[in-house]
C-alpha positions as CSV (number, residue, x, y, z in Angstrom):
1,M,-7.5,154.2,154.0
2,A,-8.3,150.7,155.5
3,I,-10.2,149.9,152.3
4,L,-7.4,151.0,150.1
5,L,-4.9,148.9,152.0
6,S,-7.1,146.0,151.5
7,L,-6.6,145.9,147.9
8,P,-4.4,143.3,146.0
9,D,-0.8,144.1,145.6
10,E,-1.2,144.9,142.1
11,I,-4.1,147.3,142.2
12,L,-2.4,148.9,145.0
13,L,0.6,149.6,143.0
14,R,-1.4,151.1,140.3
15,V,-3.1,153.2,142.6
16,A,0.3,154.6,144.0
17,A,1.7,155.0,140.4
18,V,-0.9,157.1,139.1
19,S,-0.8,159.4,142.5
20,Q,-0.1,163.1,141.7
21,I,2.2,163.6,144.8
22,T,5.2,165.5,144.6
23,G,8.1,163.5,145.8
24,I,12.0,163.8,146.5
25,D,14.5,163.1,143.9
26,H,15.1,159.1,144.2
27,P,18.1,157.6,142.5
28,A,16.0,154.7,141.2
29,I,14.5,155.4,137.8
30,T,12.4,153.8,135.4
31,E,10.2,154.7,132.2
32,N,6.9,154.0,133.9
33,Y,6.6,155.7,137.2
34,T,7.6,159.1,138.8
35,H,9.9,157.5,141.3
36,G,9.8,160.4,143.7
37,T,6.1,160.3,144.0
38,L,6.0,156.6,144.7
39,H,9.0,156.5,146.9
40,S,7.4,159.4,149.1
41,L,4.2,157.3,149.2
42,A,5.9,154.4,150.0
43,L,7.9,156.0,153.1
44,T,4.3,157.1,154.7
45,C,2.8,153.7,154.1
46,K,4.4,150.4,155.4
47,R,2.0,148.1,153.5
48,L,3.2,149.8,150.3
49,Y,6.7,149.7,150.7
50,P,7.6,146.2,150.1
51,I,5.3,146.1,147.0
52,A,6.9,149.3,145.5
53,A,10.3,147.9,145.7
54,N,10.3,145.9,142.7
55,T,9.4,149.1,140.7
56,L,11.5,151.6,142.8
57,Y,14.6,149.2,142.4
58,G,13.9,146.7,139.6
59,A,15.5,148.8,136.6
60,P,17.5,151.9,138.1
61,C,18.5,153.9,135.1
62,L,21.2,156.1,136.9
63,A,22.7,157.7,133.8
64,K,21.7,158.5,130.1
65,V,24.5,157.3,127.5
66,F,26.1,160.0,125.9
67,S,24.9,162.6,128.5
68,D,25.7,166.1,128.3
69,D,26.4,166.3,132.1
70,H,28.0,163.6,133.9
71,K,27.8,165.0,137.4
72,P,24.5,164.2,138.0
73,C,25.3,160.7,136.7
74,A,28.0,160.3,139.5
75,H,25.7,161.6,142.1
76,R,23.0,159.3,141.4
77,L,25.4,156.3,141.2
78,F,27.0,157.4,144.3
79,L,23.5,157.5,146.3
80,F,22.2,154.2,145.0
81,I,25.3,152.3,146.0
82,R,25.0,153.8,149.5
83,T,21.3,153.2,149.6
84,L,21.9,149.3,148.7
85,L,25.0,149.0,151.0
86,R,23.0,150.2,153.9
87,Q,19.8,148.1,153.1
88,P,21.1,144.9,151.2
89,C,17.4,143.4,150.9
90,L,16.8,146.1,148.5
91,A,19.7,144.8,146.0
92,E,17.7,141.5,145.6
93,H,15.1,143.8,143.5
94,V,17.6,145.0,140.9
95,R,17.1,143.2,137.6
96,D,18.1,145.7,135.2
97,L,20.9,148.3,135.7
98,T,22.3,151.3,133.6
99,F,25.2,153.4,134.8
100,T,28.0,155.6,133.6
101,T,31.6,155.9,135.1
102,G,34.2,158.2,134.4
103,Y,33.6,161.7,136.5
104,G,34.8,160.1,139.4
105,F,33.8,160.1,143.1
106,E,36.4,162.5,144.4
107,E,33.8,165.1,145.6
108,F,31.7,162.7,147.6
109,R,34.9,161.7,149.7
110,D,34.2,164.5,152.2
111,A,30.7,163.0,152.8
112,E,30.0,161.9,156.4
113,S,28.8,158.6,154.9
114,W,32.1,157.9,152.8
115,A,34.2,156.2,155.5
116,E,31.0,154.0,156.5
117,M,30.3,153.3,152.5
118,L,34.0,152.2,152.0
119,D,34.0,149.9,154.8
120,Q,30.7,148.2,153.8
121,G,32.0,148.1,150.4
122,I,35.4,146.5,151.1
123,K,33.6,143.8,153.2
124,A,30.9,143.1,150.4
125,I,34.0,142.2,148.0
126,W,36.5,140.7,150.3
127,D,35.6,137.0,150.0
128,I,36.0,137.3,146.2
129,G,39.6,137.6,146.8
130,K,39.8,134.3,148.5
131,V,38.6,132.3,145.5
132,S,42.2,132.1,143.5
133,D,45.5,133.9,143.5
134,D,44.2,136.0,140.2
135,W,41.1,137.3,142.4
136,R,43.4,137.9,145.5
137,Q,45.5,140.3,143.2
138,R,42.2,141.8,141.6
139,V,40.4,142.6,144.9
140,N,43.5,143.9,146.5
141,D,43.6,146.5,143.5
142,W,40.2,146.9,143.6
143,V,39.9,148.0,147.1
144,Q,42.7,150.4,146.4
145,R,40.4,151.9,143.5
146,L,37.6,152.3,145.8
147,E,39.8,154.2,147.9
148,E,40.9,156.4,145.5
149,A,37.1,157.3,144.6
150,D,37.6,155.6,141.2
151,D,33.5,155.5,140.3
152,A,34.2,152.4,137.8
153,A,35.5,150.5,140.7
154,W,32.3,151.5,142.7
155,G,30.4,150.4,139.6
156,G,31.8,147.0,139.6
157,L,31.1,146.8,143.4
158,L,27.2,147.7,142.4
159,I,27.1,144.8,140.1
160,S,28.8,142.5,142.6
161,I,26.1,143.2,145.3
162,C,23.0,142.8,143.0
163,P,22.5,138.9,143.1
164,R,19.7,138.7,140.7
165,L,20.9,141.2,137.9
166,E,19.8,140.1,134.4
167,A,20.5,143.0,132.1
168,L,23.5,145.4,132.4
169,T,24.3,148.5,130.4
170,M,27.5,150.2,131.1
171,E,29.4,153.2,129.9
172,I,33.1,153.4,130.6
173,L,34.4,156.8,129.9
174,S,38.0,158.1,129.5
175,T,38.5,161.5,131.0
176,A,38.6,162.8,127.5
177,G,35.3,161.1,127.0
178,L,33.7,163.4,129.6
179,D,33.5,166.0,126.5
180,S,30.0,165.7,125.3
181,D,31.4,166.5,121.7
182,R,33.7,163.8,121.5
183,N,31.6,160.9,120.0
184,Y,34.3,158.7,118.8
185,G,38.1,158.5,119.3
186,K,39.5,158.2,122.8
187,R,36.1,158.3,124.1
188,Y,36.4,155.4,126.5
189,A,38.7,154.2,129.2
190,K,41.2,151.3,128.3
191,G,40.9,148.1,130.4
192,P,37.2,148.4,131.3
193,L,37.2,144.9,133.0
194,A,40.2,145.9,135.3
195,K,38.4,149.4,136.0
196,L,35.4,147.4,137.2
197,F,36.8,144.7,139.1
198,G,40.6,145.3,139.6
199,S,43.7,144.0,137.6
200,S,45.9,141.1,138.1
201,E,49.5,140.1,137.0
202,V,47.8,136.8,135.9
203,L,47.8,136.9,132.1
204,T,44.9,134.7,131.4
205,E,41.3,135.9,131.2
206,P,39.6,136.1,134.7
207,D,36.8,133.8,135.7
208,L,33.8,136.2,136.5
209,S,31.9,133.5,138.3
210,P,33.0,134.8,141.8
211,I,31.1,138.1,141.1
212,P,27.6,137.1,142.8
213,G,25.8,139.5,140.7
214,L,26.9,138.1,137.1
215,Q,25.3,134.6,137.6
216,S,22.1,135.4,136.0
217,L,23.2,138.2,133.6
218,K,21.5,137.5,130.2
219,I,22.0,140.7,128.6
220,L,25.0,143.0,128.4
221,T,25.4,146.3,126.6
222,L,28.9,147.8,126.7
223,Y,29.9,151.3,125.8
224,G,33.5,150.8,126.5
225,H,36.9,150.3,124.9
226,Y,37.2,146.4,124.7
227,L,34.8,143.5,125.4
228,N,36.8,140.7,127.4
229,W,36.1,137.2,126.5
230,S,35.5,136.6,130.3
231,W,31.9,137.9,129.6
232,F,31.3,135.0,127.2
233,G,32.1,132.6,130.1
234,L,28.9,133.5,131.8
235,P,26.5,130.6,131.9
236,K,23.4,132.7,131.1
237,L,24.9,135.4,128.7
238,A,23.0,135.2,125.7
239,D,22.6,138.7,124.2
240,V,25.5,141.2,123.8
241,Q,25.4,144.7,122.3
242,V,28.3,146.8,122.0
243,C,29.4,150.4,120.8
244,R,31.6,151.1,117.6
245,E,34.8,151.6,119.4
246,C,34.4,148.3,121.7
247,A,36.6,145.5,120.0
248,L,35.2,142.1,120.2
249,P,37.4,139.6,121.9
250,I,39.1,136.6,119.7
251,A,38.3,133.4,121.7
252,P,41.4,131.7,123.3
253,S,42.2,128.3,122.1
254,D,41.3,126.7,125.3
255,S,38.2,128.6,125.8
256,Q,34.6,127.0,126.2
257,P,32.0,127.7,123.7
258,S,29.6,130.8,124.7
259,Q,26.0,130.9,125.0
260,L,25.5,133.8,122.8
261,K,22.6,133.9,120.7
262,Y,22.1,137.8,119.6
263,L,24.8,140.2,118.9
264,E,24.3,143.8,118.1
265,L,27.3,145.8,117.0
266,E,27.9,149.7,115.9
267,C,30.3,149.7,113.0
268,P,32.1,152.5,111.1
269,T,31.1,152.6,107.4
270,S,34.8,152.1,106.8
271,I,33.8,148.2,107.0
272,F,32.3,148.5,103.4
273,N,35.4,150.2,102.2
274,P,37.6,147.5,100.3
275,R,40.7,149.6,100.7
276,V,40.5,149.4,104.2
277,P,42.6,146.2,104.9
278,H,40.9,143.3,106.7
279,E,43.4,143.5,109.6
280,S,41.8,146.9,110.7
281,F,38.7,144.5,111.3
282,R,40.7,141.7,112.8
283,N,38.5,141.2,115.9
284,L,35.3,141.6,114.1
285,I,36.2,139.1,111.5
286,E,37.9,136.7,113.9
287,G,35.4,137.3,116.8
288,L,32.6,136.2,114.5
289,D,33.8,132.8,115.1
290,P,31.1,130.0,114.8
291,R,33.1,127.6,116.9
292,A,33.4,130.1,119.6
293,H,29.5,131.1,119.2
294,P,27.9,128.1,118.2
295,K,24.4,129.3,118.9
296,L,24.7,132.7,117.5
297,R,21.4,133.2,115.4
298,K,21.2,136.8,115.1
299,L,23.4,139.5,114.2
300,Q,22.5,143.3,114.0
301,L,24.8,145.9,112.3
302,Y,24.2,149.7,112.6
303,F,26.5,151.9,110.6
304,T,27.7,155.4,111.6
305,N,29.6,157.6,108.9
306,C,31.5,160.0,111.0
307,W,35.1,160.0,113.1
308,T,35.8,162.4,115.7
309,R,39.1,164.0,115.8
310,D,41.2,166.5,117.7
311,A,41.1,169.9,116.0
312,R,42.3,173.4,116.3
313,W,40.7,176.7,114.9
314,I,40.5,180.4,115.1
315,D,37.5,181.7,116.7
316,E,35.7,185.0,116.0
317,H,38.1,186.8,118.4
318,G,41.3,185.7,116.8
319,V,41.9,183.0,119.5
320,E,43.3,179.7,118.6
321,V,41.1,177.2,120.1
322,E,41.5,173.3,120.6
323,G,38.6,170.9,120.3
324,V,37.1,168.1,118.3
325,E,35.3,168.0,115.0
326,D,33.7,165.1,113.2
327,V,34.5,164.2,109.9
328,D,32.7,161.9,107.3
329,I,34.4,158.1,106.5
330,L,32.8,157.6,103.2
331,Q,32.6,160.7,101.1
332,Y,32.4,159.7,97.3
333,C,30.4,157.2,95.3
334,D,31.0,153.5,95.5
335,Q,33.7,154.0,98.1
336,G,32.1,151.3,100.1
337,R,30.8,148.0,98.9
338,C,28.1,145.9,100.4
339,A,30.0,142.7,99.3
340,T,33.0,143.8,101.2
341,L,30.8,143.7,104.5
342,L,29.4,140.3,103.8
343,Q,32.7,139.0,103.2
344,R,34.1,140.2,106.6
345,I,31.1,138.7,108.3
346,S,30.8,135.6,106.4
347,R,32.2,133.1,108.9
348,V,28.6,133.2,110.4
349,A,27.1,132.9,107.0
350,K,26.0,129.2,107.3
351,T,24.7,129.6,111.0
352,L,22.9,133.0,110.9
353,E,18.9,133.0,111.0
354,E,18.5,136.8,111.3
355,L,20.5,139.5,109.6
356,F,20.0,143.2,110.2
357,L,22.1,145.8,108.2
358,G,20.3,148.7,110.1
359,L,19.8,152.5,110.4
360,Y,19.8,154.6,113.4
361,W,16.6,156.4,113.5
362,D,17.9,159.5,114.5
363,F,21.1,159.6,112.3
364,D,20.9,160.5,108.5
365,A,21.3,157.6,106.1
366,D,23.5,159.8,103.7
367,H,26.3,157.1,103.7
368,L,24.0,154.8,101.4
369,D,25.0,157.4,98.8
370,Y,28.4,156.0,99.0
371,I,28.0,152.1,99.0
372,A,27.8,149.9,96.0
373,P,24.7,147.3,96.5
374,V,25.1,143.8,97.6
375,G,25.7,141.0,94.9
376,T,23.6,138.1,96.7
377,F,22.8,137.2,100.1
378,A,21.9,133.8,98.9
379,Y,24.8,131.9,100.5
380,F,23.2,132.8,103.9
381,D,21.4,129.7,103.4
382,K,19.8,129.3,106.7
383,L,18.7,132.9,106.9
384,K,15.0,133.6,108.0
385,I,14.8,137.3,108.7
386,L,16.8,139.9,106.6
387,C,16.5,143.7,107.2
388,V,18.5,146.0,104.7
389,P,17.6,149.4,103.0
390,Q,16.3,149.2,99.4
391,E,19.6,150.8,98.1
392,L,21.7,148.2,99.5
393,L,19.6,145.5,98.2
394,L,18.8,146.8,94.6
395,G,20.9,149.8,94.2
396,R,20.6,153.7,94.4
397,D,19.0,154.0,90.8
398,Y,16.6,150.9,91.0
399,G,13.8,151.7,88.6
400,L,15.0,155.0,87.3
401,P,15.7,156.0,83.7
402,G,19.4,155.2,82.8
403,Q,19.6,152.5,85.6
404,V,23.3,151.3,85.7
405,H,23.3,148.4,88.5
406,R,21.3,145.3,87.5
407,P,20.6,143.5,90.6
408,L,20.1,139.6,90.3
409,H,16.6,138.3,90.2
410,A,14.9,137.7,93.4
411,A,15.4,133.7,93.3
412,R,19.5,134.3,93.1
413,L,19.6,137.6,95.1
414,L,17.8,136.2,98.4
415,P,18.3,132.8,100.4
416,H,15.3,130.5,99.9
417,S,15.1,130.0,103.5
418,L,13.8,133.5,103.9
419,E,10.5,133.8,106.3
420,E,10.5,137.5,106.7
421,M,12.1,140.4,105.1
422,M,12.2,144.1,106.1
423,I,13.3,146.6,103.2
424,M,14.0,150.0,104.7
425,C,13.8,153.5,102.8
426,P,11.6,152.0,100.0
427,T,10.3,153.5,96.8
428,L,7.7,152.6,94.8
429,H,10.0,151.1,92.5
430,V,10.4,148.2,94.8
431,R,7.1,146.9,93.2
432,T,9.2,145.4,90.4
433,F,11.4,143.6,92.7
434,L,8.1,142.5,94.8
435,Q,6.9,141.1,91.4
436,E,10.0,138.9,90.9
437,L,9.6,137.5,94.5
438,L,6.0,136.6,93.9
439,D,6.7,134.8,90.7
440,S,9.4,132.7,92.5
441,K,7.0,132.1,95.4
442,A,8.1,128.2,94.8
443,N,11.3,129.0,95.8
444,F,10.5,130.9,99.0
445,A,7.9,128.4,100.3
446,A,8.1,129.8,104.0
447,F,8.2,133.3,103.1
448,K,5.3,135.0,105.0
449,K,5.9,138.8,106.0
450,L,7.1,142.0,104.4
451,E,7.6,145.0,106.1
452,L,8.5,148.4,104.3
453,Y,10.0,150.9,106.8
454,T,9.6,154.3,105.7
455,R,11.7,157.3,106.3
456,S,10.8,161.1,105.6
457,D,14.1,161.9,104.6
458,R,14.9,159.1,102.5
459,G,12.9,156.9,99.8
460,D,9.2,157.5,99.5
461,D,7.6,158.7,102.5
462,Y,4.7,156.6,104.5
463,P,1.5,158.0,102.8
464,V,3.1,157.1,99.2
465,I,3.7,153.3,100.1
466,R,0.8,153.1,102.3
467,W,-1.9,154.3,100.0
468,D,-0.6,153.0,96.9
469,S,-3.2,151.1,95.1
470,H,-0.8,148.7,92.7
471,A,-2.2,145.4,92.1
472,I,1.2,143.7,93.5
473,W,0.1,144.5,97.1
474,Q,-3.0,142.3,96.8
475,K,-1.5,139.8,94.8
476,L,1.3,139.5,97.8
477,R,-1.6,139.2,100.3
478,D,-3.6,136.7,98.3
479,A,-0.2,134.4,98.2
480,G,-0.3,134.5,102.1
481,I,2.4,137.3,102.6
482,E,1.6,139.7,105.2
483,I,2.4,143.3,104.4
484,E,3.2,146.0,107.0
485,V,4.3,149.5,106.2
486,T,5.6,151.3,109.0
487,Y,7.7,154.6,109.7
488,R,9.8,156.5,112.0
489,E,8.0,157.8,115.4
490,I,9.7,161.2,114.6
491,D,8.1,161.2,111.3
492,E,4.6,160.7,112.5
493,K,1.8,163.3,111.5
494,P,-1.5,163.2,113.2
495,E,-3.6,162.6,109.9
496,W,-1.7,159.2,109.7
497,L,-3.4,158.3,112.9
498,D,-6.8,159.7,112.0
499,R,-8.8,156.8,110.4
500,S,-11.1,159.3,108.4
501,W,-7.9,160.6,106.7
502,E,-7.8,157.5,104.7
503,D,-11.1,158.3,103.1
504,E,-10.5,161.8,102.4
505,A,-6.9,161.7,101.2
506,A,-6.4,158.4,99.6
507,D,-7.3,159.6,96.3
508,N,-4.8,162.4,96.3
509,V,-2.1,160.1,97.7
510,L,-2.7,157.6,95.0
511,E,-2.6,160.1,92.2
512,L,0.6,161.3,93.6
513,S,2.1,157.9,93.9
514,D,1.1,157.0,90.1
515,F,2.8,160.5,89.3
516,L,5.9,159.8,91.0
517,Y,6.3,156.2,89.7
518,F,5.8,157.0,85.9
519,L,8.4,160.1,86.1
């Protein structure tokens, strides 16, 4: 043991991490370690405990977003807050925090530690109320919410006592949102900022600088009803990711510019539909204001094609049942238009350097059947990186007999500033477009990388693209363009990782690819 304890901290922690000791259920969780194991070992070794603290408390994931069971999430949140209130020094290790609220702490009010925990919690936030009249009102309301066992208010308390917090992920659910079948519609509690930090009669957006835990915040992911502009007043917040139902704020006229550099949004596919009025997306259209976010350089959009609505039906016993059901948003060909989407985000067209029109890896991509392709990306004239499905770039019928849509030549379709491009769900017909790109290389002097991201459920599968022998691939490499073919992890097959498979199967795959190309 003496030799073990003389090891450097980093090695000692690695030894602890691989120990196969069965431990207790500890509320701090990360992906790399079994925390019960590490926590149990740390409790038996004074030398190890301070070394293990960063691992145990550095990135507590207290809930899984879209969980099927919220009671354990609430229990973990309760235990973790209690631990940090009892040992404030541990809160300094928290850098990345994830939690869900909505279930409530009512059943924990009978715990012996409740009165002590409530007293410690009130003391922890009381001085915030001395900053201004606005915060005096908020703290008074905040305290009342703590007393009422509102777990969102306790979540706000947790944020406030973690002084070195850099990344924060929150899911602020409504009562209806506790139903695991409700993916959209009434899922999130209204007024999430007030739920966290209390409400006030002051009408202006609150200044969040009095909250100690927000001064170092760089990354915010919010699954909630609304993102207040107050978040953008934080001095280091540069990366924001929000769910589909979270409305973006419109900057107040007297606001200071934000530090935002990266924005990720989940959008309903109705944003492609020109018949859905712009007013329906007012917060998105006006929220993407380059004057409010002058440093915004990367916009990542993901699309979902379903909506959750209340429903009634008769079950197999003839009894009327109430519940929810998902319905498709886009349902027929060309109901959506990629040009409509680009028009709605056009306010940042002159400042963006990276644009991602993404697909969730675990959702189908059937909505691409209903969206007409883009006219041109050329007016995004500072764009360096573009990620787009082939069907939105070139059309669903590109390269097929009877092709209807005729995309512009690559030199007119893409901005000449482009350096990298990812084409999702490609087919072998993309080779024609890549030849155009190569022929126009003089217009794309900085272009250096092409990634082809395959899916087994759309476009040509990984082996067909990866082992294609067409001369275009070598021509692109000879022109200094890096080619990478990738795939979803869920599509992976063992033979793709076996290097010997390349020699054994390459000829068959190439023969198949040529056959498919000339169909």
